[in-house]
N, C-alpha and C positions, 0 to 999 in steps of 0.2 A: 292193820299192821300184819305183815307177813313174816314168817320166821322158819328157820331150818334147824332142827336139833342135831347136834353132833354126837359122836359116840360117847364122849366123856360127860354128856349131860348138859353141855353149854349150848346156848341158842344164838344163832346169828340172826339179828333182826334186820329185815329189809324194809325201809321206809318207802312209801309210795312217792313217786315223783311229784314235786310241787308245781302247781300251775302258776307260772309267772304272771299270766294275765290277771289271775285273781288277786295276786299280791299288788299289782300295779293299780287295779281298779279300787282296791281297798285303800291304798295310799292316797289316790286322787280324791276319793270320797271324804277321807279324813281331812285332807287339806282344804277341800271346799267348805266343809262344815266349820273348820277352824277359822276360815276367812269370812264367814257369814256374820254380819253384824246382828247384834241382839235387838229385840224389840224394846222400845222405850214407851212407858205409859205416859199419856198426856192428860190423864185425869186420875187423881188420887182417891176419888170416891167421896171426898168430904170438903173440898174447897175448889176454887177456880184458880189455883196457883198455876202460873205459866200462861195465863190468858189475860188480855186487857180489853178495854173498850176500843172502838174504832179510832179514837183519838189518842190512845195510849194510856188512858187513866184507868181507874178502877172499873171493873165490869158493871154494867147497869143492874139496878136492883131487881129488875124483872126476871133475871136469871137466878133460879133457886137450885140448891143442892137438896135433893129429896130421895131417900132410899137408894143411895148410891148412883143417882142419875143427875145429869145436868138438865134442868127443866126450864124451858122458856115459858114462864107462867104469866108474865105481863110484859109491857113494853120495857125493853132493856138495851136495844141496839145490838149490833153485831158483836160477836166475840172474836178477837184476833189473837193468834198465837204469838208469844214473845219471840220465838225462834223462827228462822227461815229454813226452808227445806227445798231441795232441788230434785234429786232422784230418790224415790222412796216407795215403800208400800205403806199405806195408811188403812187401818181397820177401825171400824166403829159400828156400834149397834144403834138403831134408832126406831122410834115409833112416832107416828103423827096423829094429830087429832082429826076428827071427822071434818072433811072438806078443807083440811089444813095444807099449808105450803111452807117449805123451808128449803135449806140446801147446805151443802158443805163445799166451800170453795178452797182452792189450793193454788200454790204458786202466785198468790195475790200480791200485787204491788200498788203503791199509790199511783193513781192515774193523773194525767196532766190536768184534767178538769176537776180534780177532787175525788174523793172516795177511793175504794179499793177495787182493782180489776184483776180478774183471773177466771179460769174455767170453773164451772160449778157442777157438782154431782147433785142432781135434783132429788129432793126429798118431798114426797107428795102423796096425798090420798088420790090415787088415779080415779077411783070410782066416784068420788064426791066433788072433786075440784075441777073447774073448767079446763085447767091445763092438762088434765088427764085425757082430753079429747084431741090434743095436738101432739103429734108424734114426737117432736123434739123438745117437748116440755114435760114429758111424763117422768115418773120416778126412774132413777138410775141413768137418765139421759145426760149427755153433756149439754146442759141447758141452752136451748135456743140455737144449737148448732148440729149436734149429732143425736139422732133418736136412739133410744134403748131398744133392744130386741123385743119383738112382740111376744115371744114365749118366755120372757124373763120370769124369775121365781119370786114375785112380789107377794108378801103376806098382807092380810087385810088390816084395816084400822084397829088399833088396840093391841096388835101383836108386834113383837120385836123382829126387825130385819137386821141381818148382818151384811154390811157392805165393805168393800175393799176398793181402794184406788191404787193403781200402779202407775207411777210416772217415771219413765226412764228415757231421758233424752227427749226426742220428739214423739215418742210413743206414749199414748194415754189409754188406760184400761179402766173400766168401771165393772165391778163384780157385784152381784146381788145374791145372797144366800147360796154361795158356792158355785154360782153359774155366771159365766161371762155375759154381761149385758150390753157392753159397748166397747169398741176398740177403734182407735183412729191414730194415724201418723200425721202429725201436722206438717211434715215435710213431704207427704205423699201427694199423689195426683188428685185425690178426692177432696182434700182439705180446702183449696182455694174457692171452689164453688160453694161448698157448705158454709164457709165463713162469709162469703160475699152475700149469701142469702139471709144472713143473720143480722142482728142489730150491732154486731161487733165488726161489721165490714170495714169500717174506717179506722179500726184499732190495729195498727201494724204489729204491735207487740203482744197481742192477745194470745194466750195459751202457749207462749213460747217456752223454751226449755230452761229459762233463767230461774234462779232460786226465788222463792217468795214465801209468804206466810200462809197459814191455814185460817179459815174463817167459818164460824158457825153462824148461820144466818138467822136474824130476827125478821121474819116476813109478816109478823102480826098475828101468827097463830101459835097455839100451844104445840110444843114438840119436845121430845125427850131424847137424850143421848147418853150412852154409857160405853164402857169397854174401849175407849179411844186409845189406840196405840200406834206407834210408827216404827218402821225399820228403814234406815237409810241404805241406799244401794250404791 
């Protein structure tokens, strides 16, 4: 603050000019924050509320709640979210057993031949499972279609990994421990050839931008999940 003292002891205060650009930037940031949707937890730490079996019934008995985690301890079938999601950010923590295999699928819908169809974030022990030797079936890959980055930040068996899936329109991203591991645009020029070379070649609607459910996969191996939360975009 600048000022000039008059003879009578009074002071004229001169304020510094306000930078209008700063004000505008602040208003825009506030509006963006206010319009941003909040995260919603998909696991309360003590039950499987919000999840069903693949047939819509009670989750299989092989899924256990232990120490604030969802543990696939024995045969239980896949877990399906009750709600559908289209554009979203999904975060979850996971750890896998030695030589274990699992996955998190999203935008899944009932397939014409039965079962649930949708893109999969691969959950895997890369070092111990045979799929770890195939580029497009390693951890964090879009299973059987798009390989994960070779320099991804995967933690070893027994340690927790933090994963994030971002699905926005035709753009799909897989993140692993804060680092982008896979990104693809299903409307881009690379997608047709990648899909054609996969087992989903004849599935016209595979990985499309339509809304679908989330799926925690029972692939026959022990796996743990926690911190599952979503924010719709």
